[in-house]
Residue, then its C-alpha position, 0 to 999 in steps of 0.5 A: x500500500x502506498x504512503x498516500x493510501x495509508x494516510x487516507x486509511x488512517x484518516x478514514x479510520x480516525x473519522x469513523x472512530x470519532x463519529x462512533x464516539x471512540x478515540x482508540x488512538x489516544x494514550x493516557x497522557x493524550x487523554x489527560x491533556x485533552x481533559x485539561x484543554x476541555x476545562x479552559x475558557x474559550x476566548x472568542x477571536x483567539x488565534x488557536x495553535x493546534x498540533x502535536x508535541x512541537x505545538x504543545x511545547x511552543x511558547x506561541x504567545x511570546x511570539x505575539x504578546x499583543x494578540x490573544x494566542x492559545x496553545x491547544x497542542x497535544x503531544x502524539x496527536x495526528x491529523x486523524x485524531x482532531x475533532 
């Protein structure tokens, strides 16, 4: 199977899992981080950074302290897991 077909299969599986209410790909640390993020207040007009460990560890608000920046990175995430 080609890399493109593999990625498409993973994305489709992730989509179906989310539609069925399952998140089989998440580790305990990912679930903890998502639970923490779910508790945060949503700020209308914010610039949201979504992504994996690189995003999670980034100090994005320091790049633009004049803008409402929020970090929603979760280490180990893949695009198939985003809701």
